N, C-alpha and C positions, 0 to 999 in steps of 0.2 A: 816851837809853838807859834801859831799865828798871832797877830796883834789882837784880834777879836777873842781868840782862845785865851790868851793871857789876861785880857780884861775880865772875861767871865770867871776864870779860875781865881784871880786875885780878889774880885768882888765877893765871890762866895766865901772865901776864906775870911774876909773882913766882916762878913755878915754872920759869922759863926760864934757860937758860945760852947763852952766845954760841957755845960749841963745838957744842951740839946745833943751834942755829940755822944755823950754817954748814954742818953736815953735811946737815940737812934741805933747806936751800935748794939745795944742789948736787944732791941726789937728785931734787928736784922741778923742777929746771931753771929756777928763778927765776920761774915763772909765778904763784906766790903769795908773799905776804910770810910770814915765819915768825918766831914768837916764840922757839922753841927749848925748848918743854916736851915732856916725854916723853909717850908714849901713856898710860902709867899715871897721869901727873899730870893728863892731860886727863880720863880716866875718874874719877879721884878728885875733881876739881873738880866734875864734873857730879853725882857722888854727894853731895858736900857741899852743893851748891846745892839739890838735891832735899830734903835733910834740912833746910836752912835755910828753904826756901820750900815747906813741906809741902802747902799748899793749891792747888797749881797744877792747874787744870782743863785741859780740852781746848784751849780758846782761849788760855790762858796758855802752854801747852806749844808750841803751833804758832806763837804770836807770838814766843816766846823763841827757838825754833829758827830762824825767819826772821831775827830780829834778829842772832843769832850768825853766820848764814850770809851776811849782807849785806856784810860786810867780807871782802875777798879775803886772809884770813889763815888758813893751814892749820889751826892749833890751834883757832880759833874754829869753823871749818867742821866739824872732827872733833867738837868738843863738840856741835854742832848734831845730828850724826848720832847720837852716843851718847845725847843727850837723847831723841831720837825712839825709839831702840832701847829705852831704859830705860822709856819711857812708852808703849809700843806698845799697851798695853791700852786707852788712851784715844783712840787714833787711829780715824778713820773711813775708809771707802773713798774718800771725796773727798780725803783727805790724800795719797793716792798721787800726785795732780797736783802737790802741793807737792814731794814727793820727786823726781818726774820733773824739775821745774824745777831743783832742786838739781843733779841729774845733768847737765842741759844747761849749767849754769854752773860746773861743777866746776873748770875751769881747767887740770887736768892729766888725762891719759887714765885713770889709775887712781884718782884722788881720790874718785870717786863710788862705787867698788865697795863699800866698807863699808856705805853706805846701801842700796844695792840688795840686798845679801846679808842685812843685819840688820834692815832695816825693812820692805821690801816683802813679803818672804816671810812673816815673822811677822804682819804686819798683815793679809795676805791670809788666813792661817790663823786668826787670832784673830777675824776678822770673818766667818768662814764664807765668805769670798770675795765677800760681797755685803751687808755691813752698810750700811744706809742712814743717812745723817745729814741732819738738817734744819737745821743751823746755818748 
């Protein structure tokens, strides 16, 4: 795991409580593992990671989002979505395929909704609907 990925994962685990984990696990139906970190903690963790690792370029952002998404843990997957949302300005139209893959793997019916609403539409708008990437 990358240094940034380890930072995010460790911080999310430290921000967790067993009460929140039990509540979220019940809400999600047990389809994903849950640490028990709040949505605010996930957003704060991503914000802190972006401050700590200031030089993340397109490839770093997409690699980190994939790394976070790879484990079927709710907070990690939410962090991947928040990361893409936070760095939508560096995304390319070809990254929509990555987001689509996340949606297909979401694990719960509503788990992918934040990514669809917060990444796809801004990415489409930010890229003028057709920004080409050669990476």
